[in-house]
Structures are given as C-alpha cells and as structure tokens.
PAZA-235204 format. One record per residue (C-alpha): residue number from 1; x negated, z negated, y negated. Coordinates in Angstrom, 2 decimals, decimal comma, padded with zeros to 5 digits. Each point is the difference from the previous one (the first is absolute). Example, Ala and Ser with C-alpha at 12.3 -4.5 7.8 and 13.67 -1.06 7.14 Angstrom:
! residues 2
  nr       u       w       v
   1 -012,30 -007,80  004,50
   2 -001,37  000,66 -003,44
//
This chain:
! residues 543
  nr       u       w       v
   1  030,38 -021,74 -082,76
   2 -003,36 -002,01  000,21
   3 -001,11  001,86 -003,43
   4  003,20 -001,14 -001,56
   5 -000,47 -003,59  001,34
   6 -003,49  000,04 -001,61
   7  001,25  001,23 -003,28
   8  002,57 -002,73 -000,02
   9 -002,50 -002,68  000,76
  10 -002,47  001,27 -002,88
  11  002,70  000,42 -002,42
  12  001,30 -003,82  000,55
  13 -003,52 -001,12 -000,17
  14 -001,01  001,72 -003,29
  15  003,32 -000,70 -001,82
  16 -000,80 -001,54 -003,15
  17 -003,69  000,01  000,50
  18 -002,15 -000,72 -003,06
  19 -003,50 -001,23 -001,19
  20  000,62 -003,36  000,88
  21  000,76  000,75  003,51
  22 -002,90  002,33  000,14
  23 -002,19 -002,78 -001,04
  24  001,19 -002,12  002,93
  25 -000,73  002,94  002,30
  26 -003,48  000,43 -001,40
  27 -000,91 -003,70  000,51
  28  001,51 -000,16  003,47
  29 -001,91  003,22  000,95
  30 -003,23 -001,43 -001,23
  31  000,68 -003,29  002,06
  32  000,91  001,78  003,26
  33 -003,20  002,14 -000,20
  34 -001,96 -003,21 -000,20
  35  001,65 -001,04  003,20
  36 -000,13  003,52  001,60
  37 -003,76  000,73 -000,82
  38 -001,65 -002,53  002,57
  39  002,67  000,67  002,60
  40 -000,27  003,95 -000,33
  41 -003,79 -000,35  000,58
  42  000,41 -002,52  002,85
  43  002,60  002,07  001,81
  44 -001,85  003,16 -000,54
  45 -003,07 -001,39  001,69
  46  001,94 -002,04  002,94
  47  001,92  003,31  000,79
  48 -003,26  001,52  001,14
  49  000,10  002,42 -002,93
  50 -001,85 -001,06 -003,27
  51  000,68 -002,25 -003,17
  52  000,47  003,36 -002,00
  53  002,64  001,14  002,45
  54  001,99 -003,26 -000,48
  55 -000,32  000,50 -003,68
  56  001,11  003,58  000,01
  57  002,95 -000,91  002,18
  58  001,12 -002,76 -002,47
  59 -000,20  002,42 -002,90
  60  001,91  002,96  001,43
  61  002,47 -002,36  001,55
  62  000,45 -001,63 -003,30
  63  000,79  003,00 -001,91
  64  001,87  002,09  002,57
  65  001,73 -002,39  002,25
  66  000,61 -002,38 -002,82
  67  001,30  002,89 -002,14
  68  002,38  001,21  002,70
  69  001,08 -003,44  001,40
  70  003,59 -001,06  000,74
  71 -000,56 -003,16 -002,18
  72 -001,69 -000,92 -003,24
  73 -002,13 -002,62  001,44
  74 -001,79  001,51  003,02
  75 -003,69 -000,02 -000,01
  76 -001,64  002,01  002,95
  77 -003,51  000,33  001,15
  78 -002,17 -000,85  003,01
  79  001,15 -003,16  001,79
  80 -001,30 -002,24  002,62
  81  002,67  000,99  002,44
  82 -001,13  003,65 -000,16
  83 -003,74 -000,85  000,49
  84  001,10 -001,60  003,35
  85  000,91  003,54  001,25
  86 -002,93  002,04 -001,83
  87 -002,99 -001,95  001,47
  88  000,59  001,37  003,48
  89  000,86  003,39 -001,21
  90 -003,09  000,30 -001,94
  91 -002,06 -000,94  002,98
  92  001,63  002,30  002,34
  93  000,81  003,09 -002,17
  94 -002,07 -000,40 -003,31
  95  001,24  000,37 -003,45
  96  001,45  003,41  000,56
  97  002,21 -001,50  002,73
  98  001,06 -002,54 -002,51
  99  000,79  002,33 -002,63
 100  001,91  002,33  002,41
 101  002,24 -002,95  001,30
 102  000,58 -001,13 -003,64
 103  001,17  003,63 -000,92
 104  002,32  000,23  003,06
 105  001,34 -003,63 -000,54
 106  000,77  001,17 -003,76
 107  002,21  002,83  001,59
 108  001,78 -002,55  002,46
 109  000,61 -002,19 -003,06
 110  001,57  002,85 -001,97
 111  002,28  000,94  003,16
 112  001,09 -003,68  000,19
 113  000,90  000,08 -003,75
 114  001,98  003,28  000,43
 115  001,88 -001,25  003,01
 116  000,73 -003,34 -001,78
 117 -001,73 -002,27  002,49
 118 -000,65 -002,62 -002,76
 119  002,55 -002,48  001,59
 120 -001,93 -000,19  003,29
 121 -002,20 -002,93 -001,00
 122  003,14 -002,24 -000,51
 123  000,34 -000,07  003,81
 124 -003,31 -001,70  000,58
 125  000,44 -003,69  000,76
 126 -001,82 -002,45 -002,50
 127 -002,23 -001,64  002,80
 128 -001,18  003,50  001,10
 129 -001,03  000,87 -003,52
 130 -001,73 -003,32 -000,44
 131 -001,86  000,34  003,27
 132 -000,99  003,60 -000,86
 133 -001,24 -001,28 -003,33
 134 -002,04 -002,83  001,49
 135 -001,39  002,38  002,69
 136 -001,26  002,36 -002,81
 137 -001,52 -003,18 -001,69
 138 -001,97 -000,82  003,14
 139 -001,19  003,59  000,39
 140 -001,22  000,13 -003,72
 141 -001,81 -003,27  000,46
 142 -001,64  001,13  003,38
 143 -001,07  003,11 -001,70
 144 -001,93 -001,90 -002,69
 145 -002,24 -001,83  002,55
 146 -002,76  002,60 -000,12
 147 -000,39  000,12 -003,90
 148  000,49 -003,74 -000,29
 149 -002,78 -000,93  002,60
 150 -002,17  002,98  000,63
 151  001,00  000,03  003,65
 152  000,78  003,46  001,73
 153  002,89  001,11  002,18
 154  001,08  003,01  001,71
 155  003,25  001,39  001,61
 156  003,21  001,45 -001,03
 157  002,30 -002,92  000,71
 158 -000,10 -003,39 -001,52
 159 -000,47 -001,49  003,46
 160 -002,92  002,27  000,76
 161 -001,62 -000,98 -003,37
 162  000,35 -003,63  000,81
 163 -001,54  000,20  003,37
 164 -002,90  002,02 -001,42
 165 -000,97 -002,80 -002,20
 166 -001,06 -001,82  003,19
 167 -001,48  002,99  001,59
 168 -002,26  001,59 -002,76
 169 -003,16 -001,53 -001,48
 170  000,95 -001,79 -003,29
 171 -001,78 -001,07 -003,01
 172  001,83 -002,30 -002,42
 173 -000,51  000,86 -003,80
 174  000,11 -003,54 -001,49
 175 -000,16  001,38 -003,54
 176  003,15  001,99  000,64
 177  001,90 -002,85  001,41
 178 -000,97 -002,21 -002,76
 179  001,13  002,48 -002,70
 180  003,26  000,81  002,06
 181  000,69 -003,57  000,45
 182 -000,43 -000,86 -003,62
 183  002,40  002,88 -000,73
 184  002,51 -001,54  002,36
 185 -000,41 -003,43 -001,36
 186  000,12  000,92 -003,62
 187  003,27  002,08  000,47
 188  001,66 -003,12  001,71
 189 -001,10 -002,52 -002,74
 190  000,51  002,53 -002,93
 191  002,89 -001,61 -002,30
 192  003,29  001,73  000,41
 193  000,50 -000,12 -003,84
 194 -003,01  002,18 -000,59
 195  001,20  002,44  002,62
 196  002,80  001,22 -002,42
 197 -002,81  001,12 -002,50
 198 -002,77  001,10  002,40
 199  000,37  000,20  003,87
 200 -002,27 -002,06  002,05
 201 -000,92  002,99  002,08
 202 -001,45  001,82 -003,09
 203 -001,79 -003,01 -001,24
 204 -001,64 -000,70  003,37
 205 -001,16  003,61  000,31
 206 -001,29 -000,02 -003,51
 207 -002,10 -003,09  000,71
 208 -001,22  001,17  003,26
 209 -001,18  003,31 -001,41
 210 -001,72 -001,78 -002,84
 211 -001,78 -002,20  002,32
 212 -001,04  002,80  002,18
 213 -001,35  002,13 -002,97
 214 -002,01 -003,15 -001,32
 215 -001,41 -001,08  003,26
 216 -000,03  003,29  002,04
 217  001,22 -001,61  003,22
 218 -000,75  001,72  003,29
 219  003,72  000,97  000,66
 220  001,98  003,33  000,49
 221  001,59  001,23 -003,20
 222  002,83  002,47 -000,63
 223 -002,21  002,72 -000,97
 224  000,31  002,90 -002,54
 225  003,28  000,45 -001,68
 226  000,61  003,65 -000,87
 227  000,93  001,08 -003,55
 228  002,71  002,17  001,26
 229  003,51 -000,33  001,35
 230 -000,59  002,90  002,43
 231 -002,25 -001,65  002,55
 232 -002,52  001,92  001,89
 233  001,56 -000,80  003,30
 234  003,69  001,07 -000,09
 235  002,53  001,83  002,06
 236 -001,35  003,31  001,03
 237  002,41  002,04  002,07
 238 -002,91  002,43  001,14
 239 -001,56 -002,96  001,70
 240  003,17 -001,02  002,02
 241  000,54  001,50  003,36
 242  003,40  000,37  001,62
 243 -000,85 -002,45  002,75
 244 -000,81 -002,71 -002,65
 245  003,26  000,70 -001,74
 246  002,02 -000,62  003,30
 247 -002,00 -003,26  000,66
 248  000,82 -001,17 -003,53
 249  003,81  000,04  000,53
 250  000,28 -003,56  001,33
 251 -002,23 -001,39 -002,45
 252  001,96  001,84 -002,64
 253  003,09 -001,55  001,40
 254 -001,59 -003,51 -000,20
 255 -001,10  000,50 -003,58
 256  003,33  001,29 -001,06
 257  001,90 -002,77  001,57
 258 -002,20 -002,57 -001,57
 259  000,30  001,69 -003,33
 260  003,88  000,10  000,40
 261  000,15 -003,73  001,06
 262 -002,37 -001,36 -002,53
 263  001,25  001,93 -002,92
 264  003,69 -000,76  000,55
 265 -000,65 -003,72  000,96
 266 -001,97 -000,10 -003,26
 267  002,62  001,73 -001,95
 268  002,60 -002,34  001,26
 269 -001,91 -003,25 -000,74
 270 -001,06  001,15 -003,30
 271  003,52  001,27 -000,84
 272  001,28 -003,41  000,47
 273 -002,74 -001,35 -002,45
 274  001,05  002,53 -002,68
 275  003,76  000,16  000,90
 276 -000,20  003,67  000,48
 277  000,86  001,87  003,16
 278 -002,60  002,61  001,57
 279  001,10  003,39  000,55
 280 -001,43  000,12  003,46
 281  000,27  003,58  000,78
 282 -001,58  001,07 -003,32
 283 -002,81 -002,53  000,67
 284 -000,65  001,53  003,55
 285 -000,12  003,53 -001,65
 286 -002,50 -001,25 -002,66
 287 -002,20 -001,80  002,73
 288  000,11  003,33  002,00
 289 -001,10  002,10 -002,91
 290 -002,78 -002,55 -000,89
 291 -001,37  000,02  003,32
 292  000,00  003,84  000,26
 293 -002,09  000,23 -003,15
 294 -002,38 -002,94  000,41
 295 -002,12  001,51  002,86
 296 -000,51  002,95 -002,14
 297 -002,04 -002,16 -002,49
 298 -001,68 -002,05  002,96
 299  002,21 -003,02 -000,06
 300  001,40 -001,98  002,87
 301  003,65 -000,54  000,80
 302  002,03 -002,06 -002,64
 303  003,06 -002,16 -000,03
 304  001,73 -002,42 -002,31
 305 -001,67 -003,20 -000,25
 306  001,86 -003,18 -000,53
 307 -002,93 -001,98 -001,52
 308 -000,67  002,55 -002,86
 309  003,97  000,61 -000,45
 310  000,59 -003,58 -000,29
 311 -002,90 -000,45 -002,56
 312  001,54  002,98 -002,02
 313  003,41 -001,66 -000,16
 314 -001,52 -003,47 -000,86
 315 -002,02  001,61 -002,79
 316  003,21  001,55 -001,56
 317 -000,12  003,42  001,11
 318  002,90  001,99 -001,26
 319 -000,21  003,42  001,69
 320 -002,01  002,18  002,31
 321 -002,48  000,51 -002,87
 322 -001,43 -003,29  001,05
 323 -001,08  001,72  003,26
 324 -001,42  003,16 -001,97
 325 -001,83 -002,13 -002,54
 326 -001,59 -002,17  002,77
 327 -001,27  003,24  001,60
 328 -001,40  001,33 -003,22
 329 -001,96 -003,47 -000,54
 330 -001,44  000,37  003,57
 331 -001,08  003,59 -000,98
 332 -001,75 -001,20 -003,13
 333 -001,57 -002,63  002,12
 334 -001,28  002,56  002,53
 335 -001,81  001,75 -002,85
 336 -001,19 -002,86 -002,09
 337 -000,83 -002,60  002,59
 338 -001,07  002,09  002,91
 339 -003,69 -001,05 -000,18
 340  000,97 -003,71 -000,02
 341  002,72  000,46  002,84
 342 -002,72  001,57  002,18
 343 -001,76 -003,39  000,34
 344  002,88 -001,95  001,19
 345 -001,03 -001,76  003,22
 346  002,08  001,10  003,03
 347  000,09 -003,74  001,03
 348  001,63 -000,86 -003,30
 349  002,85  002,57  000,63
 350  000,30 -001,28  003,52
 351  000,66 -003,52 -001,34
 352  002,51  001,34 -002,33
 353  001,87  001,75  003,03
 354 -000,20 -003,17  002,03
 355  001,85 -001,84 -002,75
 356  002,43  002,85 -000,34
 357  000,63  000,00  003,73
 358  000,70 -003,71 -000,11
 359  002,39  000,43 -003,04
 360  001,75  003,02  001,73
 361  001,59 -002,55  002,65
 362  003,45 -000,88 -001,02
 363 -000,69 -003,60  000,58
 364  003,48 -001,40 -001,29
 365  001,55  002,48  002,41
 366 -002,15 -001,00  002,84
 367  000,56 -003,66 -000,73
 368  003,78  000,62  000,20
 369 -000,17  001,78  003,27
 370 -001,95 -002,79  001,55
 371  001,63 -002,94 -001,61
 372  003,46  001,05  001,01
 373 -001,27  000,36  003,77
 374  002,02  003,18  000,72
 375 -001,76  001,12  002,99
 376  001,11  003,76 -000,36
 377 -001,41  000,08 -003,63
 378 -003,18 -001,50  001,10
 379 -000,53  002,45  002,83
 380  000,98  002,86 -002,18
 381 -002,68 -001,12 -002,50
 382 -002,83 -000,73  002,54
 383  000,71  003,22  002,23
 384 -000,02  002,25 -003,16
 385 -003,22 -001,70 -001,44
 386 -001,85  000,31  003,28
 387  001,11  003,45  000,58
 388 -001,07  001,02 -003,43
 389 -003,45 -001,36  000,61
 390 -000,45  001,51  003,54
 391  002,04  003,37 -000,13
 392  000,79  002,63 -002,66
 393  002,12 -001,27 -002,93
 394  002,96  002,30  000,79
 395 -000,04 -001,19  003,61
 396 -000,01 -003,59 -001,27
 397  003,02  000,59 -001,98
 398  001,81  001,74  002,85
 399 -000,98 -002,95  002,23
 400  001,33 -002,47 -002,42
 401  003,22  001,89 -000,50
 402  000,50  000,55  003,76
 403 -000,39 -003,78  000,60
 404  002,48 -000,85 -002,72
 405  002,52  002,36  001,38
 406 -000,34 -001,44  003,53
 407  000,27 -003,62 -001,38
 408  003,03  000,93 -002,09
 409  001,66  001,76  003,07
 410 -000,81 -003,07  002,14
 411  001,47 -002,30 -002,81
 412  003,30  001,95 -000,64
 413  000,36  000,71  003,72
 414  000,35 -003,75  001,00
 415  003,56 -000,29  001,55
 416  001,71 -003,25 -000,23
 417  002,42 -000,65  002,81
 418  001,99 -003,10  000,35
 419  002,51 -000,93  002,49
 420  002,98 -002,25 -000,66
 421  002,78 -001,11  002,34
 422  003,49  000,05 -001,68
 423  001,09 -003,46 -001,16
 424  003,60  000,32  000,78
 425  001,00 -003,31 -001,86
 426 -000,91  001,96 -003,25
 427  002,42  002,89  000,81
 428  003,52  000,45 -001,22
 429  001,88 -000,56  003,17
 430  003,02  001,79 -001,17
 431 -001,68  003,25 -000,21
 432 -002,43 -000,25  002,92
 433  000,20 -001,11  003,80
 434 -002,81 -002,56 -000,03
 435 -000,01 -000,10  004,05
 436 -000,86  003,83 -000,07
 437 -002,99 -000,71 -002,33
 438 -001,48 -002,70  001,96
 439 -002,43  002,38  001,76
 440 -000,83  002,11 -002,98
 441 -003,15 -000,12 -002,22
 442 -001,01  001,75 -003,08
 443 -003,45  001,57 -000,34
 444 -001,07  000,39 -003,56
 445 -002,65  002,79 -000,48
 446 -001,84  000,38 -003,39
 447 -002,85  002,56 -000,52
 448 -000,51  003,60  000,96
 449  001,04  001,15  003,53
 450 -002,67  002,18  001,53
 451 -002,05  000,13  002,97
 452 -002,42 -002,69 -001,00
 453  002,78 -002,62 -000,43
 454  002,21  000,74  002,96
 455 -002,23 -002,16  002,43
 456  000,63 -002,98 -002,36
 457  003,63  000,54 -000,04
 458  000,26  000,43  003,90
 459 -002,12 -003,28  000,33
 460  002,27 -001,92 -001,99
 461  003,15  001,23  001,73
 462 -001,26 -000,31  003,41
 463 -000,09 -003,95 -000,65
 464  003,75 -000,06 -000,56
 465  001,02 -000,76  003,60
 466  003,44  000,79  001,26
 467  001,83  000,51 -003,29
 468  002,67  002,72  000,57
 469  000,45  001,56 -003,39
 470 -002,78  000,85 -002,37
 471  000,73  000,88 -003,59
 472 -002,97  001,71 -001,90
 473  000,22 -000,95 -003,77
 474 -002,05  002,71 -001,61
 475  000,44 -000,61 -003,73
 476 -003,80 -000,49 -000,45
 477 -000,83  003,33  001,87
 478 -000,29  002,66 -002,77
 479 -002,47  002,43  001,77
 480  000,05  001,24  003,72
 481 -001,87  002,60  001,58
 482  000,84  001,93  003,24
 483 -002,43 -001,90  002,07
 484  001,68 -003,33 -001,06
 485  003,73  001,46  000,39
 486 -001,07  001,25  003,58
 487 -001,61 -003,25  001,02
 488  003,06 -001,89 -001,24
 489  002,33  002,36  001,81
 490 -001,83 -000,40  003,24
 491  000,12 -003,70 -000,42
 492  003,73  000,10 -000,57
 493  000,54  002,02  002,97
 494 -001,59 -002,70  002,20
 495  002,20 -002,59 -001,77
 496  003,16  002,01  000,84
 497 -000,94  000,65  003,62
 498 -000,50 -003,69  000,48
 499  003,51 -000,77 -001,05
 500 -000,55 -000,95 -003,60
 501  001,87  001,51 -003,15
 502 -001,97  001,19 -003,01
 503  001,22  000,10 -003,61
 504 -001,42  000,87 -003,18
 505  000,70 -001,27 -003,33
 506 -001,13  000,74 -003,73
 507 -001,92  003,19  000,99
 508 -001,53  001,54 -003,03
 509  001,16  003,62 -000,68
 510 -003,59  001,24  000,39
 511 -000,33 -001,55  003,51
 512  003,40  000,86  000,97
 513 -000,59  003,70 -000,80
 514 -003,21 -000,19  002,08
 515  001,84 -001,67  002,95
 516  002,52  002,85 -000,16
 517 -002,52  002,68 -000,05
 518 -001,76 -001,52  002,98
 519  003,27 -000,10  001,95
 520  000,14 -003,79 -000,09
 521  003,51 -000,15 -001,27
 522  001,23  002,63  002,62
 523 -001,23 -002,35  002,68
 524  001,22 -003,23 -001,41
 525  003,35  000,88 -001,36
 526  001,11 -000,16 -003,73
 527  002,16 -002,95  000,55
 528 -003,01 -002,14  000,67
 529 -001,11  000,27 -003,62
 530  001,26 -002,48 -002,73
 531 -000,68 -000,45 -003,69
 532 -000,14 -003,80  000,39
 533 -000,66 -002,51  002,85
 534  003,31 -001,56 -000,63
 535  001,68  003,20  001,05
 536 -001,89  000,02  003,23
 537  001,37 -003,57  000,70
 538  003,57  001,20 -000,65
 539 -000,47  003,09  002,20
 540 -001,48 -002,19  002,96
 541  003,05 -002,38 -000,36
 542  002,40  002,77  000,54
 543 -001,57  001,15  003,22
//
C-alpha cells in the first residue's frame, strides 16, 4: 500500500516534467547546497562526531531520503535538534553507540511508516511544539559555548555542563570569541536581499576561513576532510556488544521520535508553502530507510530540515531532484574543497549555530502565546521548553502532552451549576398549580458529570434551604461516568429521605443510558423523568 502511495506521489510530481523544470531544480539544488554546506559541517562538529560526518549525512540523506520522500520538497540532513540528543550519546557511548542508535531508530521509523503512524504528530498542541523547538534552540546555543570561547565543560546533562564551567579551571580564548562574535554580528546585519543569492552563513564561513588562512589564528579548526564518502569511523557490527545494543533502545526511541516529529512538522509547514500535501507514512518510511543506511557510511542521524526545505521551495524547486542535486553538489564540494574546509575555525561554525538557534525559535508563535495571556498555553510552552533543556527530548514531549491533557480535562470538566426558584408569575396558570410550585426550584447543570464535579453540585444544592421539590435540568450534561452517577444517586437518596421530591428533565440519551445501567432509574422511578421542565411543572400540579 505504501509502495503504491509512493508511486502515485512520484507520478503526479513528474507529470509533464521537462527541461525548463529541470533547470529550476538544478538552480534550487545549488542554492540549497550553499545553505546546507556550513550547516552540515557545523552540525557534524556540534554532535560530537566530525564535520565530515555531518557532510556525509547530508549527502546520503539528500539522495536516499530525498529520493524516497513523501513530498517533492523535503530536504533532509543533520539538524540542530538532533545534535541535542547526540552530544550526550557520543560522550557516553562513543560514535559506535551513536551509529547503533541511528540504525535502530531507522528500524523504528520504518515500523511507524508501515503501521501508518504518520498522523500522530497532529495531536501535539502548538505551544508544546513551540516550547520543544525553543528548548532545542537553547541546547544548541549552550553546546557552542566551548568552541566560541575556548572554555571547557564536562558532564552528560546540560545542567552538569553549566555547573562545570564554574568548577573547572578555565582559559578564555579571546581570538575565538572575537571571530565567533564577528560571525554572529555579520549574519544579523547581512542584507536579506542578498540572502536569496548567497546565504549569510556561507559568506561568514568563507570570510572567517580566508582570514584564518591568511593570519593563521591560534584557534581550533575543523581538521581533515576525507575524500571518501565511506568514513573510516562508521558502523561496525563486530564492535557492538549485546549490552550496548540494549542500552541503545531508549536513545533510539528518542532519535526516532524526534525524526518523526521534525520530519512531519517540516512536511506540514512546507506543504502549505507549496500547496502540496505530504504523504506522511511514505515520509516516515523514507526517513527510516535513510537512517538505517547512513550509519553504514559513518554519518549521524538525519531528519527533514525546515530551513533547507523552505530555501528549496523559495528557490523554485520543482521535484525531489532538488534534494538529489543539492547532495551531489555537496559531494563535489567534499572532493574539491576538502583542503579549504579543513581550515574553517570551529568558533566560526559556533557563531553560525548560535544564530541558527536564535532563528529556530518561532518568535511569532511565542509572541502570540504571551500576548494573548492564555495561562494554559504559556505554561505548556514554558514547561516543555524547560523539560527539553533538563531532560531527554522524548520525556519533554511527554511532559508537555501530559500537562496539556490535564489542563484540557480540567477545562472541559468545569461543571456549571445554577439554581433558580420558579417565578410563578411567568407560568400559564391554566396548566399549572402555582401554589404547589412555590417550594420548587430548578437546578441547571452544564458540563460532564463525574467524580470530580459532584462535590461542586452538592455544594450548590446544599445552599437551597427548605425547598421541597428539586428539578434537575440536565440538558447541558452530555457525558457521565459511573462515579458521577453514583455520587448523584447518593445525594438524591439523602434528598428523598429528608422529605424532598426529585425530578429530572432534559436528560441526554447517553447519560440516561448510564443512569439506567447504574440502577439509578430503578431506584428513582421512571415517572420522575421528563423531556422538558414544563412537563415537570404540569406533573407536580396534578399531585
């Protein structure tokens, strides 16, 4: 079925394809490569692997994932979000552990695609996604402090690393700080009009590298770029022990979850830009296959990247050949410019990533969340962002979703109870005996009837005084559980025992069915139920 979906997507995509459209793909591919090159190098270094690993990841992902993608516009490769997971993995398990986790995550993504789980991401609330993205941006920025300043840190968690800055002896590299700061400033003041032709990140890296070659600054550099797509350090099954594989399951789940979320969100956002719907399950299958193959070449986990994807669309990319062409341009750069790229200062790449982290934040969405002063959305955003920085990324998503569910339940569970005495002057005296209705009141209930709302109902009714008859108008109650029904039953028992009569009007069929199953209607006779409050008045008048 998924293969059929893929064939249909590709068939629609290349219908009427010609030399003119290929020209647009070619130009867009070159443009995307210019954006992807510095980011691939930077994300490779910041992940704890190497610049070459980032480059290989972008090349393989561009050809394989791009070619199998569920959309014509998706550009995949190493991303800042993924580096947030990989840094601690490299420190704890080494590169072989990262390769194993990447391989396992690819299998998980293939399973997600086969089981058609592509729609899951649509259930994530917007503030949770925004908080998640901002949390990742903070992690990326924190991860660049060492390369930017020359300071040293240690520890697996972000909190441990921050604390270590104050505990370890430090030496500030002023030259690195100046170069990195200059890159940051340059990227912010770079004219947006020029970005359409040459991205600021690429220009900044070129200038910083040229300066380093001319003046030979005392700063760490990228180092040798191998002239081979098969890196020396790549997945080797003979080096992986069984206990390492079992310990890689949770990291693999984190990588797969992040790949699923980021790829499908990227596809949804870019799909709106190009007015083309993403085949979500096909995309997950492509991401899975890509992440199974990439570690065999020595690359790190990949996922769809919104920055490169949006550039591809804006540059006029027509088909998935844009992704393939961008990968081939990166491959040529690897062979032709490897010597020059080896001299790129790490502090310059750190500057690029800090600006990237800043721009990752969805500032318009954040402004909307806080300007509207909706407390639930604000807390969703802040809790998810903080949890992303402190805990595992998957844990952060789960915390954000759990908080959202709790807030939603609290909101929809708010029962409204109002009590009104009968205004006999407004009744039709030819149909009702107003004298018998003087000591009758109507209790209007709106909202779900469950264990959490019964105390509020009882509190309201307890303030009625000595009214003889109580009519529960339940038109606004569409949901009830056994706890709520039992609690109402117990309360009605006390009312009857105290000499009061109880009636029910406008009971929803679902609620009435639950009342019957709980024995409520057996205890409180069927003649006490009416389809309207007026009918209750007429019934009381006949007693």
